[in-house]
C-alpha positions as CSV (number, residue, x, y, z in Angstrom):
1,X,0.0,0.0,0.0
2,X,1.3,3.4,-1.0
3,X,0.3,7.0,-0.2
4,X,-1.0,9.1,-3.1
5,X,-1.9,12.7,-3.7
6,X,-5.6,12.4,-4.7
7,X,-6.6,16.1,-5.1
8,X,-5.2,19.6,-5.0
9,X,-7.0,22.9,-4.2
10,X,-6.3,26.4,-3.1
11,X,-8.0,29.5,-1.7
12,X,-6.7,33.0,-2.5
13,X,-8.0,36.0,-0.6
14,X,-9.9,38.7,-2.5
15,X,-7.7,41.7,-1.6
16,X,-5.0,42.1,-4.3
17,X,-2.0,44.3,-3.3
18,X,0.2,45.5,-6.1
19,X,3.7,46.9,-6.0
20,X,2.3,50.3,-6.8
21,X,0.4,50.1,-3.5
22,X,3.7,49.8,-1.6
23,X,5.0,52.8,-3.5
24,X,2.5,54.9,-1.5
25,X,3.9,53.9,1.9
26,X,7.6,52.9,1.3
27,X,10.6,54.2,-0.5
28,X,10.4,51.5,-3.2
29,X,9.2,51.0,-6.7
30,X,7.5,48.4,-8.9
31,X,10.7,48.1,-11.0
32,X,12.8,47.6,-7.9
33,X,10.6,44.9,-6.5
34,X,10.2,43.0,-9.8
35,X,14.0,43.2,-10.5
36,X,14.9,41.7,-7.2
37,X,12.1,39.3,-6.5
38,X,9.9,38.8,-9.6
39,X,6.8,39.7,-7.6
40,X,4.2,42.0,-9.1
41,X,1.2,41.3,-6.8
42,X,0.2,39.4,-3.7
43,X,-3.1,38.9,-1.9
44,X,-3.9,39.8,1.8
45,X,-6.6,38.3,3.9
46,X,-9.4,40.7,4.9
47,X,-9.8,42.0,8.5
48,X,-11.5,39.2,10.4
49,X,-10.4,36.5,8.0
50,X,-8.0,34.1,9.8
51,X,-5.5,31.6,8.7
52,X,-8.0,28.8,9.6
53,X,-10.6,30.4,7.4
54,X,-8.3,30.3,4.4
55,X,-7.3,26.7,5.2
56,X,-10.9,25.6,5.7
57,X,-11.9,26.9,2.3
58,X,-9.0,25.3,0.5
59,X,-9.5,22.1,2.5
60,X,-13.2,21.9,1.6
61,X,-12.5,22.1,-2.1
62,X,-9.7,19.5,-1.9
63,X,-12.1,17.1,-0.2
64,X,-14.8,17.7,-2.8
65,X,-12.3,17.2,-5.6
66,X,-11.2,13.9,-4.1
67,X,-14.8,12.8,-4.3
68,X,-15.1,12.7,-0.5
69,X,-17.2,14.2,2.3
70,X,-15.5,16.0,5.3
71,X,-16.6,13.1,7.5
72,X,-14.4,10.7,5.4
73,X,-11.2,12.5,6.6
74,X,-9.3,10.6,9.3
75,X,-6.7,13.2,10.1
76,X,-6.1,17.0,9.5
77,X,-2.6,18.4,9.3
78,X,-1.9,22.2,8.9
79,X,1.5,23.7,8.1
80,X,1.7,27.4,9.0
81,X,4.0,30.1,10.5
82,X,1.0,32.4,11.1
83,X,-1.4,30.4,13.2
84,X,-4.7,31.9,14.5
85,X,-3.4,31.6,18.1
86,X,0.0,31.4,19.7
87,X,0.5,27.8,20.9
88,X,-3.1,26.7,21.3
89,X,-5.6,25.9,20.0
90,X,-3.9,24.6,16.8
91,X,-5.1,26.0,13.5
92,X,-5.8,22.4,12.4
93,X,-8.4,22.0,15.2
94,X,-10.0,25.3,14.1
95,X,-10.1,24.1,10.5
96,X,-11.7,20.8,11.6
97,X,-14.4,22.7,13.4
98,X,-15.0,24.9,10.4
99,X,-15.3,21.7,8.2
100,X,-17.9,20.4,10.7
101,X,-15.7,17.8,12.3
102,X,-15.8,17.3,16.0
103,X,-14.0,13.9,16.4
104,X,-11.0,14.1,14.2
105,X,-7.3,14.2,15.2
106,X,-5.7,17.5,14.0
107,X,-2.4,19.2,14.7
108,X,-0.1,21.8,13.2
109,X,3.4,21.5,11.8
110,X,5.8,24.4,12.1
111,X,8.4,24.2,9.4
112,X,7.8,27.6,7.8
113,X,8.2,27.6,4.0
114,X,9.0,23.9,4.0
115,X,5.7,23.2,5.7
116,X,4.0,21.5,2.7
117,X,7.0,19.1,2.3
118,X,6.8,18.2,6.0
119,X,3.1,17.7,5.7
120,X,3.6,15.3,2.8
121,X,6.2,13.3,4.7
122,X,4.0,13.0,7.8
123,X,0.8,12.1,5.8
124,X,2.8,9.5,3.8
125,X,4.0,7.9,7.0
126,X,0.6,7.7,8.5
127,X,-1.1,6.3,5.4
128,X,1.6,3.8,4.5
129,X,1.7,2.5,8.1
130,X,-2.1,1.9,8.0
131,X,-2.9,4.2,10.9
132,X,-5.0,6.5,8.7
133,X,-6.4,6.2,5.2
134,X,-7.5,9.7,4.2
135,X,-5.5,12.6,5.4
136,X,-6.2,16.3,4.6
137,X,-3.0,18.4,4.5
138,X,-3.2,22.2,4.3
139,X,-0.6,24.9,4.0
140,X,-2.3,28.1,5.2
141,X,-0.8,31.5,5.9
142,X,-1.9,35.0,6.9
143,X,1.6,36.4,6.9
144,X,0.3,39.9,6.5
145,X,-0.5,40.0,10.2
146,X,3.2,39.5,11.2
147,X,4.8,41.9,8.7
148,X,6.6,45.1,9.6
149,X,5.2,47.5,6.9
150,X,8.0,49.9,7.5
151,X,10.6,47.3,6.4
152,X,10.7,47.3,2.6
153,X,13.2,44.4,2.6
154,X,10.5,42.0,3.9
155,X,6.9,43.3,3.7
156,X,6.9,43.4,-0.1
157,X,7.8,39.7,-0.4
158,X,4.9,38.0,1.3
159,X,1.3,37.2,0.7
160,X,-1.6,35.3,2.2
161,X,-3.4,32.2,1.0
162,X,-3.9,28.4,1.4
163,X,-3.4,25.2,-0.5
164,X,-4.7,21.8,0.4
165,X,-4.5,18.2,-0.7
166,X,-6.0,14.9,0.2
167,X,-3.6,12.0,0.7
168,X,-5.0,8.5,0.5
169,X,-4.1,5.0,-0.6
170,X,-3.1,3.4,-3.9
171,X,-1.6,0.1,-4.8
172,X,0.2,1.5,-7.8
173,X,3.7,3.0,-7.1
174,X,3.4,5.0,-10.4
175,X,0.6,6.9,-8.8
176,X,2.2,7.4,-5.4
177,X,4.1,9.9,-3.4
178,X,7.3,8.2,-4.5
179,X,9.7,9.7,-1.9
180,X,10.0,12.7,0.5
181,X,13.1,14.0,2.1
182,X,13.0,16.5,5.0
183,X,15.8,18.0,7.1
184,X,16.7,21.0,9.3
185,X,19.6,22.8,11.0
186,X,18.9,25.1,14.0
187,X,22.4,26.6,13.7
188,X,20.8,28.9,11.1
189,X,17.7,29.8,13.1
190,X,18.6,33.5,13.3
191,X,18.3,34.0,9.5
192,X,14.5,33.7,9.5
193,X,12.5,34.2,12.7
194,X,9.4,35.8,14.3
195,X,10.4,36.8,17.9
196,X,7.9,37.0,20.7
197,X,7.7,40.3,22.5
198,X,5.8,41.2,25.7
199,X,4.7,44.5,24.0
200,X,1.5,44.4,21.9
201,X,2.1,45.5,18.3
202,X,5.9,45.6,18.9
203,X,7.7,45.7,15.6
204,X,10.2,43.2,17.1
205,X,7.4,40.6,16.9
206,X,7.2,40.9,13.2
207,X,8.9,38.5,10.7
208,X,12.6,39.1,10.4
209,X,14.8,37.8,7.6
210,X,18.5,38.2,6.6
211,X,17.7,37.8,2.9
212,X,21.1,37.9,1.3
213,X,22.4,35.1,3.6
214,X,19.2,33.0,3.0
215,X,19.7,33.4,-0.7
216,X,23.2,32.0,-0.7
217,X,22.3,29.0,1.4
218,X,19.0,28.4,-0.4
219,X,20.4,27.8,-3.9
220,X,23.1,25.4,-2.8
221,X,20.9,23.5,-0.3
222,X,17.9,23.1,-2.7
223,X,20.1,21.9,-5.6
224,X,21.9,19.3,-3.5
225,X,18.7,18.0,-1.9
226,X,16.9,17.6,-5.2
227,X,19.9,16.0,-6.8
228,X,20.1,13.5,-3.9
229,X,16.4,12.5,-4.0
230,X,16.4,12.1,-7.8
231,X,19.6,10.0,-7.8
232,X,18.2,7.8,-5.0
233,X,15.1,7.0,-7.1
234,X,16.9,6.8,-10.5
235,X,15.0,9.9,-11.8
236,X,16.4,12.4,-14.2
237,X,15.1,15.8,-15.2
238,X,13.7,14.3,-18.4
239,X,11.5,12.0,-16.4
240,X,9.8,14.9,-14.6
241,X,6.7,16.6,-15.9
242,X,6.8,19.6,-13.5
243,X,9.3,21.2,-11.1
244,X,7.2,23.0,-8.5
245,X,9.6,24.8,-6.1
246,X,8.7,27.0,-3.1
247,X,7.7,30.3,-4.6
248,X,10.0,32.8,-2.7
249,X,12.1,34.6,-5.2
250,X,12.3,34.3,-9.0
251,X,16.0,34.5,-9.0
252,X,16.3,31.5,-6.6
253,X,13.8,29.5,-8.6
254,X,15.7,30.2,-11.9
255,X,19.1,29.5,-10.4
256,X,18.0,26.1,-8.9
257,X,16.0,25.1,-12.1
258,X,19.0,25.8,-14.3
259,X,21.4,23.8,-12.2
260,X,19.0,20.9,-12.1
261,X,18.7,21.0,-15.9
262,X,14.9,21.6,-15.9
263,X,13.5,23.2,-19.1
264,X,11.5,26.4,-18.9
265,X,8.3,24.6,-19.6
266,X,8.9,22.3,-16.7
267,X,9.3,25.0,-14.1
268,X,6.1,26.3,-12.5
269,X,6.0,29.9,-11.5
270,X,3.4,31.7,-9.4
271,X,5.6,34.0,-7.3
272,X,4.8,36.9,-9.6
273,X,1.1,36.6,-8.7
274,X,1.1,35.6,-5.1
275,X,4.5,36.5,-3.6
276,X,5.9,34.2,-0.9
277,X,3.0,32.4,0.8
278,X,5.3,30.1,2.8
279,X,3.7,26.7,3.5
280,X,0.9,27.5,1.1
281,X,3.1,28.3,-1.9
282,X,3.7,24.9,-3.4
283,X,0.1,23.7,-3.2
284,X,-1.1,27.0,-4.6
285,X,1.3,26.8,-7.5
286,X,0.3,23.1,-8.1
287,X,-3.4,24.1,-8.0
288,X,-2.7,26.7,-10.7
289,X,-1.4,24.0,-13.0
290,X,-4.3,21.8,-12.1
291,X,-6.9,24.5,-12.8
292,X,-5.2,25.3,-16.1
293,X,-5.9,21.7,-17.2
294,X,-2.2,20.9,-17.6
295,X,-1.8,18.6,-14.6
296,X,-2.7,15.1,-15.6
297,X,-3.1,11.8,-13.8
298,X,0.3,10.1,-13.6
299,X,2.4,13.3,-14.0
300,X,5.5,13.3,-12.0
301,X,6.3,16.4,-9.9
302,X,9.5,17.4,-8.1
303,X,8.8,19.7,-5.2
304,X,11.4,21.5,-3.1
305,X,11.5,24.2,-0.4
306,X,13.6,25.9,2.3
307,X,12.4,27.9,5.2
308,X,12.9,29.2,8.7
309,X,14.5,26.8,11.1
310,X,16.3,26.4,8.8
311,X,14.2,23.6,7.4
312,X,14.3,22.2,3.9
313,X,13.0,19.3,1.9
314,X,12.1,17.8,-1.5
315,X,9.6,15.3,-2.8
316,X,8.9,13.2,-5.8
317,X,5.1,13.0,-6.3
318,X,2.9,11.4,-8.9
319,X,-0.5,13.1,-9.4
320,X,-3.3,10.6,-8.8
321,X,-6.3,13.0,-9.1
322,X,-9.1,13.4,-11.6
């Protein structure tokens, strides 16, 4: 018995924020942001719209696309760096409530931008061990609530949104989550962090990033990790339908894609539309391909991400949806 990705879905908030909107409050420009990041727009959740709201909407659609009802789900996992509450209750429990589930195990995973890869690894282990048969995984973020809007080096980079998938069983390895690799190194924890302050609305509580240092580590780490997982499974770039990396920065994506010998048509880009949506970015990008009609049953995807922790990971995933 193998674990398979049975459906994909996303939810994008309705508030679109362009680079020109940031020109009104920061010493920046549309050209400057695009040149350095590739980002043109991003979406922010509305006031009163929480991370769990975004996740529940994406999760409900993923369940429907898998041909299931919410009551069929055995386990809910949510990856987020912007939970509704600090510590408790988990965002996953709140998503379960909003899906109408009152007796379903649910917990969060904190792996920042690598969240969706960690979710895949965890769901794969639960399904293939036989503990659970139908797992809903959700990457959901309301990063706008932890941004310092006076810091042009970070606030223009991020957006809100959610992506979800149903992981269930298959007896065909060619329709499975073939392999997942995850790792981390706390020695680099200071490069990406969200400190806790005792002062309400303290800027020190906002997301902090040392971008240049992250960039240098990201390219080398992601290339090595993908090379290792592909070599382990005797996969080459020619065997891959789509390369769907974490959507953080266009320059990082292009550098990694080129070093891994992926062609332009293989590399999926959504960073220009959504910005960096952390744990939601890979499933949101995957959903774009699905909704365009280009993602077909049996297509092989390579996923990779690096995020705060530092955490990183990669996955080889066949699509087994409709």
